[in-house]
C-alpha positions in Angstrom: -20.9 62.2 12.1 -18.5 65.0 12.4 -17.1 66.9 9.4 -13.4 67.6 9.3 -12.6 71.0 7.9 -10.6 74.2 8.1 -11.4 77.7 9.3 -10.1 80.7 7.3 -10.1 84.0 9.1 -9.2 87.4 7.6 -9.0 90.8 9.2 -10.8 93.7 7.6 -10.7 97.4 8.3 -11.9 98.8 11.6 -11.1 95.6 13.6 -13.6 93.4 11.8 -13.0 89.8 11.0 -14.5 87.4 8.5 -14.5 83.6 9.2 -15.4 80.8 6.8 -15.5 77.0 7.5 -14.7 74.6 4.7 -15.4 70.9 5.3 -13.2 68.6 3.3 -14.9 68.1 -0.1 -16.8 71.4 -0.1 -16.4 73.6 -3.2 -14.4 76.7 -2.3 -17.3 78.9 -3.5 -19.7 77.3 -1.2 -18.4 78.8 2.0 -20.6 81.5 3.6 -18.7 84.0 5.6 -19.5 85.0 9.2 -18.5 88.5 10.3 -17.2 89.5 13.8 -16.9 93.0 15.2 -13.7 93.0 17.1 -11.1 90.4 18.3 -13.1 89.7 21.5 -16.2 88.5 19.6 -14.0 86.4 17.3 -12.1 84.9 20.2 -15.4 84.0 22.0 -16.7 82.2 18.9 -13.5 80.3 18.4 -13.3 79.2 22.0 -17.0 78.4 22.4 -18.8 76.8 19.4 -15.7 75.8 17.5 -13.8 74.5 20.5 -10.4 75.8 19.3 -7.6 75.5 21.8 -6.5 78.7 23.6 -2.9 78.4 22.2 -4.3 78.2 18.6 -6.5 81.3 19.3 -3.6 83.3 20.5 -1.5 82.3 17.5 -4.5 83.3 15.2 -4.8 86.7 16.8 -1.1 87.4 16.5 -1.1 86.3 12.8 -4.2 88.3 12.1 -2.5 91.4 13.5 0.7 90.8 11.5 -0.6 89.3 8.3 -4.3 89.8 8.1 -5.2 86.1 7.7 -5.0 82.8 9.5 -6.0 79.2 8.7 -7.0 76.7 11.4 -7.0 73.0 10.3 -8.7 70.0 11.7 -11.9 71.7 13.0 -14.5 69.0 13.4 -18.2 70.0 13.5 -21.4 68.1 13.1 -23.6 69.1 10.2 -26.1 70.5 12.8 -23.3 72.6 14.4 -22.3 73.9 11.0 -25.8 75.0 10.2 -26.5 76.4 13.7 -23.5 78.6 13.6 -24.2 80.0 10.1 -21.3 78.2 8.5 -23.4 75.9 6.3 -22.1 75.3 2.8 -24.4 73.3 0.7 -23.9 70.0 2.5 -23.7 67.2 0.0 -22.6 63.6 -0.3 -19.2 64.9 -1.5 -18.2 65.9 2.0 -15.8 63.7 3.9 -16.5 62.8 7.5 -13.7 63.6 10.0 
């Protein structure tokens, strides 16, 4: 069962980025953040484990440079993937499968 959710990315100082994954039905406060040191590391994570399309990654990098934040919708991950990649909110029965 895959969970459908969104990925929120924000740019910090010194080219650091913070990423959170929010499955539909998860409480906003239950989203652990994952930190990346540089755009290359973020890009590799988006393209690899999250399977985000190249076009979306490029749009994210441009928006992060301009605005400091970006949201990617419709990211589907299994509960095991969410846990394995350090994005695990408290998975409960409230979450909606994708």
